[in-house]
KOLZABA-631384 format. One record per residue (C-alpha): residue number from 1; x, y, z; residue in one letter. Coordinates in nm, 4 decimals, always signed. Layout:
BEGIN
<nr=NUM | u=X | v=Y | w=Z | rest=A>
...
This chain:
BEGIN
<nr=1 | u=+20.0158 | v=-6.4402 | w=-4.8678 | rest=M>
<nr=2 | u=+20.1606 | v=-6.0901 | w=-4.8878 | rest=N>
<nr=3 | u=+19.9300 | v=-5.9191 | w=-4.6414 | rest=K>
<nr=4 | u=+20.0140 | v=-5.7514 | w=-4.3120 | rest=I>
<nr=5 | u=+19.7505 | v=-5.8064 | w=-4.0436 | rest=Y>
<nr=6 | u=+19.7431 | v=-5.5501 | w=-3.7633 | rest=L>
<nr=7 | u=+19.5506 | v=-5.6755 | w=-3.4601 | rest=C>
<nr=8 | u=+19.4724 | v=-5.3330 | w=-3.3238 | rest=A>
<nr=9 | u=+19.2461 | v=-5.1404 | w=-3.0902 | rest=G>
<nr=10 | u=+19.4618 | v=-4.8911 | w=-2.8971 | rest=N>
<nr=11 | u=+19.2858 | v=-5.0014 | w=-2.5802 | rest=K>
<nr=12 | u=+19.3834 | v=-5.2670 | w=-2.3290 | rest=G>
<nr=13 | u=+19.1604 | v=-5.5649 | w=-2.2646 | rest=G>
<nr=14 | u=+18.9611 | v=-5.5624 | w=-2.5884 | rest=T>
<nr=15 | u=+19.0951 | v=-5.8996 | w=-2.7055 | rest=G>
<nr=16 | u=+19.3731 | v=-5.8132 | w=-2.9510 | rest=K>
<nr=17 | u=+19.6031 | v=-6.0879 | w=-2.8261 | rest=S>
<nr=18 | u=+19.3327 | v=-6.3539 | w=-2.8512 | rest=M>
<nr=19 | u=+19.2547 | v=-6.2367 | w=-3.2027 | rest=L>
<nr=20 | u=+19.6237 | v=-6.2593 | w=-3.2980 | rest=A>
<nr=21 | u=+19.6410 | v=-6.6088 | w=-3.1478 | rest=T>
<nr=22 | u=+19.3380 | v=-6.7208 | w=-3.3481 | rest=A>
<nr=23 | u=+19.4763 | v=-6.5676 | w=-3.6680 | rest=L>
<nr=24 | u=+19.8084 | v=-6.7474 | w=-3.6261 | rest=I>
<nr=25 | u=+19.6202 | v=-7.0734 | w=-3.5731 | rest=D>
<nr=26 | u=+19.3981 | v=-7.0120 | w=-3.8776 | rest=A>
<nr=27 | u=+19.7055 | v=-6.9789 | w=-4.0984 | rest=F>
<nr=28 | u=+19.8649 | v=-7.2903 | w=-3.9483 | rest=L>
<nr=29 | u=+19.5450 | v=-7.4837 | w=-4.0160 | rest=Q>
<nr=30 | u=+19.5893 | v=-7.3837 | w=-4.3818 | rest=R>
<nr=31 | u=+19.9463 | v=-7.5082 | w=-4.3788 | rest=G>
<nr=32 | u=+20.0954 | v=-7.1580 | w=-4.3876 | rest=V>
<nr=33 | u=+20.3443 | v=-7.0356 | w=-4.1270 | rest=E>
<nr=34 | u=+20.3073 | v=-6.6617 | w=-4.0666 | rest=P>
<nr=35 | u=+20.5574 | v=-6.4220 | w=-3.9142 | rest=L>
<nr=36 | u=+20.4492 | v=-6.2762 | w=-3.5792 | rest=L>
<nr=37 | u=+20.5672 | v=-5.9292 | w=-3.4849 | rest=I>
<nr=38 | u=+20.4970 | v=-5.8505 | w=-3.1205 | rest=E>
<nr=39 | u=+20.4883 | v=-5.4818 | w=-3.0308 | rest=T>
<nr=40 | u=+20.3307 | v=-5.5101 | w=-2.6846 | rest=D>
<nr=41 | u=+20.6406 | v=-5.5083 | w=-2.4654 | rest=D>
<nr=42 | u=+20.4292 | v=-5.4711 | w=-2.1491 | rest=A>
<nr=43 | u=+20.2362 | v=-5.7960 | w=-2.2078 | rest=N>
<nr=44 | u=+20.4112 | v=-5.9973 | w=-2.4824 | rest=P>
<nr=45 | u=+20.1997 | v=-6.3072 | w=-2.4198 | rest=D>
<nr=46 | u=+20.1483 | v=-6.3915 | w=-2.7872 | rest=V>
<nr=47 | u=+20.5225 | v=-6.3727 | w=-2.8505 | rest=F>
<nr=48 | u=+20.6037 | v=-6.5924 | w=-2.5507 | rest=K>
<nr=49 | u=+20.3420 | v=-6.8509 | w=-2.6427 | rest=A>
<nr=50 | u=+20.4459 | v=-6.8830 | w=-3.0077 | rest=H>
<nr=51 | u=+20.8186 | v=-6.8069 | w=-2.9939 | rest=G>
<nr=52 | u=+20.9211 | v=-7.1709 | w=-3.0341 | rest=E>
<nr=53 | u=+20.6521 | v=-7.2581 | w=-3.2898 | rest=R>
<nr=54 | u=+20.6751 | v=-6.9891 | w=-3.5589 | rest=I>
<nr=55 | u=+20.9116 | v=-6.7138 | w=-3.6643 | rest=Q>
<nr=56 | u=+20.8691 | v=-6.4175 | w=-3.4286 | rest=C>
<nr=57 | u=+21.0188 | v=-6.0747 | w=-3.3717 | rest=A>
<nr=58 | u=+20.9630 | v=-5.8154 | w=-3.0998 | rest=A>
<nr=59 | u=+20.9898 | v=-5.4413 | w=-3.1546 | rest=L>
<nr=60 | u=+20.8410 | v=-5.1122 | w=-3.0339 | rest=S>
<nr=61 | u=+20.6190 | v=-4.8936 | w=-3.2486 | rest=L>
<nr=62 | u=+20.6432 | v=-4.6052 | w=-3.0036 | rest=D>
<nr=63 | u=+20.9552 | v=-4.4786 | w=-3.1801 | rest=E>
<nr=64 | u=+21.0679 | v=-4.4196 | w=-3.5393 | rest=A>
<nr=65 | u=+21.3313 | v=-4.6948 | w=-3.5176 | rest=D>
<nr=66 | u=+21.0604 | v=-4.9547 | w=-3.4540 | rest=G>
<nr=67 | u=+20.8755 | v=-4.8591 | w=-3.7726 | rest=W>
<nr=68 | u=+21.1978 | v=-4.8718 | w=-3.9718 | rest=I>
<nr=69 | u=+21.2679 | v=-5.2180 | w=-3.8324 | rest=E>
<nr=70 | u=+20.9118 | v=-5.3252 | w=-3.9147 | rest=L>
<nr=71 | u=+20.9484 | v=-5.2206 | w=-4.2786 | rest=V>
<nr=72 | u=+21.2835 | v=-5.3989 | w=-4.3041 | rest=N>
<nr=73 | u=+21.1293 | v=-5.7167 | w=-4.1592 | rest=S>
<nr=74 | u=+20.8467 | v=-5.6994 | w=-4.4134 | rest=L>
<nr=75 | u=+21.0995 | v=-5.6530 | w=-4.6918 | rest=D>
<nr=76 | u=+21.2960 | v=-5.9614 | w=-4.5854 | rest=K>
<nr=77 | u=+20.9864 | v=-6.1822 | w=-4.5651 | rest=T>
<nr=78 | u=+20.8016 | v=-6.1002 | w=-4.8855 | rest=R>
<nr=79 | u=+20.5440 | v=-6.3654 | w=-4.9690 | rest=G>
<nr=80 | u=+20.4920 | v=-6.4493 | w=-4.6018 | rest=V>
<nr=81 | u=+20.1806 | v=-6.3255 | w=-4.4185 | rest=P>
<nr=82 | u=+20.2712 | v=-6.1068 | w=-4.1220 | rest=V>
<nr=83 | u=+20.0659 | v=-6.0664 | w=-3.8043 | rest=I>
<nr=84 | u=+20.1383 | v=-5.7610 | w=-3.5904 | rest=V>
<nr=85 | u=+20.0074 | v=-5.7718 | w=-3.2342 | rest=N>
<nr=86 | u=+19.9870 | v=-5.4063 | w=-3.1324 | rest=T>
<nr=87 | u=+20.0202 | v=-5.2450 | w=-2.7910 | rest=A>
<nr=88 | u=+19.7268 | v=-5.0701 | w=-2.6267 | rest=A>
<nr=89 | u=+19.9018 | v=-4.7337 | w=-2.6259 | rest=R>
<nr=90 | u=+20.0262 | v=-4.7143 | w=-2.9845 | rest=N>
<nr=91 | u=+19.8055 | v=-4.4305 | w=-3.1157 | rest=S>
<nr=92 | u=+20.0807 | v=-4.1702 | w=-3.0740 | rest=T>
<nr=93 | u=+20.3319 | v=-4.3866 | w=-3.2580 | rest=G>
<nr=94 | u=+20.0853 | v=-4.4469 | w=-3.5422 | rest=V>
<nr=95 | u=+20.0091 | v=-4.0768 | w=-3.5775 | rest=A>
<nr=96 | u=+20.3774 | v=-3.9806 | w=-3.5815 | rest=R>
<nr=97 | u=+20.5374 | v=-4.2640 | w=-3.7741 | rest=Y>
<nr=98 | u=+20.2678 | v=-4.4737 | w=-3.9405 | rest=G>
<nr=99 | u=+20.3372 | v=-4.3137 | w=-4.2765 | rest=Q>
<nr=100 | u=+20.6792 | v=-4.4843 | w=-4.2683 | rest=T>
<nr=101 | u=+20.4972 | v=-4.8119 | w=-4.3245 | rest=L>
<nr=102 | u=+20.2122 | v=-4.6890 | w=-4.5426 | rest=K>
<nr=103 | u=+20.4438 | v=-4.5154 | w=-4.7897 | rest=S>
<nr=104 | u=+20.6373 | v=-4.8385 | w=-4.8522 | rest=T>
<nr=105 | u=+20.3448 | v=-5.0766 | w=-4.9103 | rest=L>
<nr=106 | u=+20.3560 | v=-5.0340 | w=-5.2882 | rest=G>
<nr=107 | u=+20.7273 | v=-5.1091 | w=-5.3109 | rest=E>
<nr=108 | u=+20.6873 | v=-5.4023 | w=-5.0733 | rest=L>
<nr=109 | u=+20.3998 | v=-5.5340 | w=-5.2824 | rest=G>
<nr=110 | u=+20.1964 | v=-5.5740 | w=-4.9659 | rest=R>
<nr=111 | u=+19.8453 | v=-5.4877 | w=-4.8526 | rest=T>
<nr=112 | u=+19.7764 | v=-5.3897 | w=-4.4934 | rest=M>
<nr=113 | u=+19.4709 | v=-5.5296 | w=-4.3155 | rest=V>
<nr=114 | u=+19.3715 | v=-5.3688 | w=-3.9872 | rest=T>
<nr=115 | u=+19.1477 | v=-5.5743 | w=-3.7585 | rest=L>
<nr=116 | u=+19.0235 | v=-5.3187 | w=-3.5067 | rest=W>
<nr=117 | u=+18.8834 | v=-5.4898 | w=-3.1980 | rest=V>
<nr=118 | u=+18.6149 | v=-5.2982 | w=-3.0095 | rest=I>
<nr=119 | u=+18.4252 | v=-5.3336 | w=-2.6870 | rest=N>
<nr=120 | u=+18.0977 | v=-5.1534 | w=-2.6216 | rest=R>
<nr=121 | u=+18.2464 | v=-4.8300 | w=-2.4893 | rest=Q>
<nr=122 | u=+18.2625 | v=-4.4992 | w=-2.6725 | rest=R>
<nr=123 | u=+18.6405 | v=-4.4610 | w=-2.6536 | rest=D>
<nr=124 | u=+18.6867 | v=-4.7721 | w=-2.8713 | rest=S>
<nr=125 | u=+18.5140 | v=-4.5821 | w=-3.1507 | rest=L>
<nr=126 | u=+18.6866 | v=-4.2513 | w=-3.0827 | rest=E>
<nr=127 | u=+19.0261 | v=-4.4209 | w=-3.1026 | rest=L>
<nr=128 | u=+18.9238 | v=-4.5897 | w=-3.4262 | rest=L>
<nr=129 | u=+18.8251 | v=-4.2546 | w=-3.5767 | rest=A>
<nr=130 | u=+19.1663 | v=-4.1153 | w=-3.4826 | rest=D>
<nr=131 | u=+19.3341 | v=-4.4185 | w=-3.6388 | rest=Y>
<nr=132 | u=+19.1443 | v=-4.3770 | w=-3.9667 | rest=L>
<nr=133 | u=+19.2545 | v=-4.0144 | w=-3.9838 | rest=D>
<nr=134 | u=+19.6178 | v=-4.1216 | w=-3.9419 | rest=A>
<nr=135 | u=+19.5981 | v=-4.4376 | w=-4.1573 | rest=M>
<nr=136 | u=+19.3106 | v=-4.3963 | w=-4.4058 | rest=P>
<nr=137 | u=+19.1589 | v=-4.7003 | w=-4.5723 | rest=A>
<nr=138 | u=+19.2284 | v=-4.7348 | w=-4.9423 | rest=G>
<nr=139 | u=+19.3495 | v=-4.9689 | w=-5.2135 | rest=A>
<nr=140 | u=+19.6488 | v=-5.0733 | w=-5.0038 | rest=D>
<nr=141 | u=+19.4798 | v=-5.0682 | w=-4.6626 | rest=H>
<nr=142 | u=+19.1683 | v=-5.2558 | w=-4.5585 | rest=Q>
<nr=143 | u=+19.0114 | v=-5.1723 | w=-4.2213 | rest=V>
<nr=144 | u=+18.7690 | v=-5.4158 | w=-4.0574 | rest=H>
<nr=145 | u=+18.5973 | v=-5.3816 | w=-3.7198 | rest=V>
<nr=146 | u=+18.5835 | v=-5.6809 | w=-3.4870 | rest=V>
<nr=147 | u=+18.3022 | v=-5.6951 | w=-3.2315 | rest=R>
<nr=148 | u=+18.4412 | v=-5.9151 | w=-2.9550 | rest=N>
<nr=149 | u=+18.1724 | v=-6.1549 | w=-2.8362 | rest=G>
<nr=150 | u=+18.3268 | v=-6.1505 | w=-2.4894 | rest=Y>
<nr=151 | u=+18.1447 | v=-5.8201 | w=-2.4390 | rest=F>
<nr=152 | u=+17.8080 | v=-5.9487 | w=-2.5576 | rest=G>
<nr=153 | u=+17.6127 | v=-6.0292 | w=-2.8726 | rest=S>
<nr=154 | u=+17.6343 | v=-5.8140 | w=-3.1845 | rest=A>
<nr=155 | u=+17.3067 | v=-5.6397 | w=-3.0982 | rest=E>
<nr=156 | u=+17.4588 | v=-5.4994 | w=-2.7776 | rest=K>
<nr=157 | u=+17.7209 | v=-5.2942 | w=-2.9634 | rest=F>
<nr=158 | u=+17.4656 | v=-5.0185 | w=-3.0090 | rest=Q>
<nr=159 | u=+17.7076 | v=-4.7259 | w=-3.0156 | rest=L>
<nr=160 | u=+17.8917 | v=-4.8799 | w=-3.3088 | rest=Y>
<nr=161 | u=+17.5957 | v=-5.0392 | w=-3.4860 | rest=N>
<nr=162 | u=+17.4173 | v=-4.7100 | w=-3.5405 | rest=G>
<nr=163 | u=+17.7252 | v=-4.4951 | w=-3.5936 | rest=S>
<nr=164 | u=+17.8517 | v=-4.2961 | w=-3.8881 | rest=Q>
<nr=165 | u=+18.1836 | v=-4.4687 | w=-3.8230 | rest=L>
<nr=166 | u=+18.0346 | v=-4.8067 | w=-3.9178 | rest=K>
<nr=167 | u=+17.9004 | v=-4.6515 | w=-4.2352 | rest=K>
<nr=168 | u=+18.2428 | v=-4.5028 | w=-4.3089 | rest=R>
<nr=169 | u=+18.4129 | v=-4.8391 | w=-4.2590 | rest=I>
<nr=170 | u=+18.1721 | v=-5.0299 | w=-4.4798 | rest=E>
<nr=171 | u=+18.1622 | v=-4.7663 | w=-4.7557 | rest=E>
<nr=172 | u=+18.5405 | v=-4.8090 | w=-4.7819 | rest=A>
<nr=173 | u=+18.4955 | v=-5.1845 | w=-4.8278 | rest=G>
<nr=174 | u=+18.5546 | v=-5.2845 | w=-4.4677 | rest=G>
<nr=175 | u=+18.3658 | v=-5.5573 | w=-4.2864 | rest=L>
<nr=176 | u=+18.2130 | v=-5.5837 | w=-3.9419 | rest=T>
<nr=177 | u=+18.3194 | v=-5.9186 | w=-3.7980 | rest=L>
<nr=178 | u=+18.1829 | v=-6.0978 | w=-3.4917 | rest=D>
<nr=179 | u=+18.4609 | v=-6.2734 | w=-3.3023 | rest=F>
<nr=180 | u=+18.3296 | v=-6.5601 | w=-3.0862 | rest=P>
<nr=181 | u=+18.3529 | v=-6.5684 | w=-2.7087 | rest=D>
<nr=182 | u=+18.5653 | v=-6.8380 | w=-2.5447 | rest=L>
<nr=183 | u=+18.4710 | v=-6.9714 | w=-2.2003 | rest=A>
<nr=184 | u=+18.6650 | v=-6.7862 | w=-1.9299 | rest=D>
<nr=185 | u=+18.8147 | v=-7.0978 | w=-1.7716 | rest=R>
<nr=186 | u=+18.9662 | v=-7.2036 | w=-2.1044 | rest=V>
<nr=187 | u=+19.0877 | v=-6.8556 | w=-2.1989 | rest=A>
<nr=188 | u=+19.2331 | v=-6.8032 | w=-1.8516 | rest=D>
<nr=189 | u=+19.4290 | v=-7.1295 | w=-1.8617 | rest=Q>
<nr=190 | u=+19.5676 | v=-7.0459 | w=-2.2045 | rest=M>
<nr=191 | u=+19.6749 | v=-6.7014 | w=-2.0855 | rest=A>
<nr=192 | u=+19.8201 | v=-6.8216 | w=-1.7541 | rest=T>
<nr=193 | u=+20.0202 | v=-7.1030 | w=-1.9121 | rest=Q>
<nr=194 | u=+20.0892 | v=-6.9087 | w=-2.2333 | rest=R>
<nr=195 | u=+19.9570 | v=-7.1897 | w=-2.4503 | rest=L>
<nr=196 | u=+19.9094 | v=-7.1845 | w=-2.8240 | rest=T>
<nr=197 | u=+19.5794 | v=-7.3221 | w=-2.9485 | rest=I>
<nr=198 | u=+19.7503 | v=-7.6338 | w=-3.0765 | rest=Q>
<nr=199 | u=+19.9345 | v=-7.6737 | w=-2.7472 | rest=G>
<nr=200 | u=+19.6146 | v=-7.6304 | w=-2.5476 | rest=A>
<nr=201 | u=+19.4444 | v=-7.9010 | w=-2.7519 | rest=L>
<nr=202 | u=+19.7128 | v=-8.1426 | w=-2.6348 | rest=K>
<nr=203 | u=+19.7276 | v=-8.0459 | w=-2.2680 | rest=E>
<nr=204 | u=+19.3808 | v=-7.9405 | w=-2.1544 | rest=M>
<nr=205 | u=+19.1119 | v=-8.1676 | w=-2.0048 | rest=P>
<nr=206 | u=+18.8514 | v=-8.3064 | w=-2.2421 | rest=L>
<nr=207 | u=+18.5799 | v=-8.0542 | w=-2.1559 | rest=G>
<nr=208 | u=+18.8178 | v=-7.7646 | w=-2.2065 | rest=H>
<nr=209 | u=+18.9288 | v=-7.9105 | w=-2.5399 | rest=R>
<nr=210 | u=+18.5700 | v=-7.9497 | w=-2.6582 | rest=A>
<nr=211 | u=+18.4992 | v=-7.5824 | w=-2.5828 | rest=E>
<nr=212 | u=+18.8235 | v=-7.4741 | w=-2.7489 | rest=L>
<nr=213 | u=+18.7435 | v=-7.6730 | w=-3.0640 | rest=I>
<nr=214 | u=+18.3989 | v=-7.5117 | w=-3.0830 | rest=R>
<nr=215 | u=+18.5495 | v=-7.1639 | w=-3.0484 | rest=W>
<nr=216 | u=+18.8347 | v=-7.2417 | w=-3.2873 | rest=R>
<nr=217 | u=+18.5972 | v=-7.3528 | w=-3.5629 | rest=D>
<nr=218 | u=+18.3877 | v=-7.0381 | w=-3.5261 | rest=E>
<nr=219 | u=+18.6948 | v=-6.8135 | w=-3.5222 | rest=A>
<nr=220 | u=+18.8328 | v=-6.9852 | w=-3.8337 | rest=F>
<nr=221 | u=+18.5106 | v=-6.9111 | w=-4.0242 | rest=K>
<nr=222 | u=+18.5111 | v=-6.5456 | w=-3.9175 | rest=V>
<nr=223 | u=+18.8783 | v=-6.4858 | w=-3.9995 | rest=L>
<nr=224 | u=+18.8453 | v=-6.6690 | w=-4.3289 | rest=G>
<nr=225 | u=+18.6562 | v=-6.3646 | w=-4.4562 | rest=Q>
<nr=226 | u=+18.9727 | v=-6.1521 | w=-4.4424 | rest=V>
<nr=227 | u=+19.2371 | v=-6.4148 | w=-4.5247 | rest=M>
<nr=228 | u=+19.1653 | v=-6.4338 | w=-4.8986 | rest=T>
């Protein structure tokens, strides 16, 4: 319950927001209300969808003040799992100020869990390598790679599957997770109307709900591997 989950990727359109949405829902299914910290001020869809359902905060990690505010928020909510939905452009902020967070994890009594969402392009991996240099995995920081099924089956992520980066992740104790694909018409309606998963299950037509339940169950199983 004292973990910080960073839904990361440093690249737009990889599925970070959908991952954050599924992670929030997975905690709620367990009867635990997490804190959401939204750092994507360009597209704060997760914040707007969940703002009336769970405790949320919005801040920028492009500047030092945002990292200070993040640490203070973590300090005030000890014992509560925290989900950070990151912006696509945050690599510079991480490189400059990420140590502000990492250096306080011990005092906070928290562990950081990075869920790095990739597509099948090379820059997803290059950005991940840069991130690991800035925020190395260790006893207080777990890094897992999420292959987003929207971009194809696990076998199609050939650049990652055969990479030294995958070996580096797994040697440090990280996992490679396969996040399920959700039908476009359901995902698009959720995004357009800024629906939570629980809200969508109340408002969508039966066929949409059936697809969402299928996807939700699969996502819950995948995320359960990193929620212990």
